[in-house]
C-alpha positions in Angstrom: 0.3 0.1 0.0 3.3 2.6 0.5 4.3 1.3 -2.6 1.2 2.8 -4.5 1.0 6.1 -2.1 4.3 7.4 -2.6 4.2 5.9 -6.6 1.0 8.3 -6.5 2.9 10.7 -5.3 5.4 10.9 -7.7 3.2 11.1 -11.0 1.2 13.5 -9.5 4.3 15.8 -7.9 5.9 15.0 -11.0 3.5 16.3 -13.7 2.5 19.4 -10.8 5.9 20.4 -11.0 6.3 20.2 -14.5 3.5 22.5 -14.9 4.3 24.7 -12.7 7.9 24.8 -14.9 6.1 25.3 -18.8 4.0 28.3 -17.0 7.4 29.5 -16.5 9.2 29.0 -19.0 6.6 28.1 -22.1 6.7 24.9 -24.4 8.1 24.3 -27.2 6.0 21.5 -28.7 3.9 23.1 -31.5 0.0 22.7 -29.9 -0.8 20.3 -33.2 1.6 18.0 -32.4 1.6 18.0 -28.5 -0.9 15.2 -27.6 0.9 13.2 -30.4 4.1 13.5 -28.7 2.4 12.7 -25.0 0.8 9.5 -26.1 3.7 8.5 -27.5 5.6 9.4 -24.7 3.1 7.0 -22.0 3.1 4.5 -24.2 7.2 4.2 -25.7 7.3 4.0 -21.6 4.9 1.6 -20.4 6.1 -0.8 -23.1 9.9 -0.3 -22.9 9.5 -0.9 -19.3 8.2 -3.5 -19.4 10.5 -5.5 -21.8 13.0 -4.6 -19.6 11.8 -5.8 -16.8 11.2 -9.4 -18.3 14.8 -9.2 -19.4 15.8 -9.1 -15.8 15.9 -12.7 -15.6 14.5 -14.5 -18.7 14.0 -17.8 -17.0 11.8 -16.4 -14.5 9.5 -14.9 -17.3 9.7 -18.3 -19.3 8.5 -19.8 -16.6 5.7 -16.9 -15.3 4.7 -15.8 -18.7 1.0 -17.6 -18.7 0.5 -15.5 -15.0 -1.0 -12.4 -15.5 0.0 -11.0 -12.5 3.7 -12.0 -13.0 3.0 -10.0 -16.8 1.7 -6.9 -16.1 3.1 -6.6 -11.6 7.0 -5.9 -13.3 8.5 -2.4 -14.6 12.1 -0.6 -14.5 12.4 3.0 -14.7 15.8 2.4 -17.1 13.3 0.7 -19.3 10.5 3.6 -19.2 12.7 6.5 -19.6 14.3 5.0 -22.7 11.7 3.8 -24.1 9.5 6.5 -23.6 12.6 8.6 -25.0 12.5 6.8 -28.2 9.4 6.7 -28.5 9.4 10.2 -28.6 11.6 10.9 -31.2 10.1 8.1 -33.4 6.6 10.2 -33.7 8.4 13.4 -34.2 10.5 12.6 -37.0 7.2 11.0 -38.6 5.3 14.9 -37.6 8.5 16.5 -38.9 9.1 18.4 -35.2 13.1 18.9 -35.1 13.7 21.2 -32.1 14.2 19.4 -28.5 11.4 18.9 -26.2 12.3 17.2 -23.4 13.4 19.9 -21.3 10.7 20.5 -19.0 10.7 16.9 -17.9 13.8 16.5 -16.6 13.8 18.2 -13.3 10.2 16.6 -12.9 11.5 13.5 -13.5 14.1 13.7 -11.4 11.9 14.1 -8.1 9.3 11.7 -9.3 11.7 9.4 -9.1 13.0 10.4 -5.9 9.6 10.0 -4.3 9.0 6.5 -5.9 11.8 4.9 -4.0 10.3 6.2 -0.8 7.7 3.5 -1.7 10.5 1.0 -3.0 12.1 1.3 0.4 9.1 0.7 2.9 7.8 -2.4 0.5 11.4 -3.7 1.3 12.3 -7.2 0.0 9.0 -7.6 -2.0 9.7 -5.3 -4.4 13.4 -6.8 -5.3 14.6 -3.0 -5.2 16.7 -3.9 -2.3 20.4 -3.6 -1.8 23.2 -6.1 -1.3 24.7 -7.5 2.0 26.8 -5.5 3.5 28.9 -4.9 6.8 29.0 -1.3 6.5 27.4 0.8 9.9 24.5 2.0 8.0 23.4 -1.1 6.5 19.7 -1.7 6.8 17.9 -4.7 7.6 15.0 -5.2 5.3 13.3 -8.3 8.3 15.3 -10.8 6.6 17.9 -10.7 9.8 20.7 -10.0 6.8 22.4 -6.2 6.3 21.8 -4.7 3.2 23.0 -1.0 0.9 20.2 0.6 1.4 20.0 1.1 -2.2 16.8 3.1 -2.4 17.9 6.0 0.1 21.4 5.8 -1.8 19.3 6.8 -5.3 16.6 9.2 -3.5 20.0 11.0 -2.2 21.2 11.3 -6.2 18.8 12.4 -7.9 17.9 15.2 -5.1 21.5 16.6 -6.0 20.8 15.7 -10.0 17.7 18.3 -9.2 19.7 21.0 -7.8 21.7 20.9 -9.9 19.3 20.5 -13.0 17.7 23.8 -11.5 21.4 25.7 -11.4 22.5 24.6 -15.0 18.3 26.3 -15.8 18.6 29.2 -13.7 22.2 30.0 -15.3 20.5 30.2 -18.8 23.8 28.4 -20.2 22.7 25.2 -21.8 20.9 25.2 -24.8 17.6 22.9 -26.2 17.8 19.6 -24.9 20.4 20.4 -22.9 18.5 19.6 -19.3 17.0 16.5 -20.6 20.7 14.9 -21.7 21.9 15.6 -18.7 19.6 14.2 -16.2 19.6 11.7 -18.7 23.0 10.7 -18.8 23.8 11.3 -15.5 20.9 8.8 -14.0 22.3 6.3 -17.1 26.0 6.4 -15.2 24.5 6.8 -11.9 22.4 3.1 -12.3 25.2 1.7 -14.0 27.5 1.9 -11.4 24.6 1.4 -8.5 23.2 -1.5 -9.5 26.4 -3.6 -8.6 25.6 -3.4 -4.8 22.3 -4.9 -5.9 21.8 -9.0 -6.4 20.4 -8.9 -9.7 21.0 -11.5 -12.4 24.0 -11.2 -14.4 25.1 -11.4 -18.0 29.1 -11.5 -18.6 29.3 -9.7 -14.5 26.4 -7.3 -15.7 22.4 -7.0 -14.8 19.8 -6.2 -18.0 20.0 -3.1 -16.7 23.2 -2.6 -16.9 24.2 -3.7 -20.1 20.7 -1.4 -21.3 22.7 1.4 -20.0 25.8 0.3 -21.5 23.9 0.3 -24.5 22.3 3.7 -24.3 25.4 5.6 -22.7 27.1 4.9 -26.4 24.7 6.4 -27.8 25.0 9.3 -26.3 28.6 9.1 -25.8 28.3 12.7 -28.1 26.3 14.3 -26.1 28.3 13.8 -23.6 31.2 15.0 -24.4 29.4 18.4 -26.2 27.8 19.0 -22.6 30.9 19.3 -21.2 31.8 21.1 -23.6 29.3 23.3 -24.1 28.7 22.5 -27.9 25.6 21.1 -29.6 25.6 18.4 -31.0 22.9 16.3 -33.6 22.4 12.1 -34.0 22.5 12.1 -37.6 
């Protein structure tokens, strides 16, 4: 129940921040195409979230794919972000929108994910987002007698800092169109690649499915990362 409450709060607060920022900073998305892009983002996020969740443990999926509760239950943030991003870019290419339109979503996403992680923390072992065992003094016992890395708390702190950094980037006025969303996405991909080493997830050649996805996405965005660091514009061809 706690997980559902905080997940709902994440959506509500994230959307409220988006609406506020849209009033303050304007929307670069042309009105005739806004609904198409929003629908693409929602559907792409839903599909991407599920596909990566199933890929996390293909053997478990093969055993349980007939169980509709199992199939509908799992989802991943990384899959949702990348699925939504790819769907939006595909639709924009189809309808002729060339401007980058993700900046308004960067800070709401960072804050929304952080709030959602509170729900993951409350759910404990049942949520399957817990950390690996640790002997560090801040390890937390989630009820099974094992002290674990509080990875959800780590992520909340990281995302809070990232949201503050993105706010400073926007206030400084140094970003180009699309920089804020790219900075958020690249930073979160790199974070998940690193922090997921502290999770007991099934691994393929040393990395989990989520980590391999992060690696692939970071390779795709390497030119954007370099452009952000150098302060110049780069577009994928």
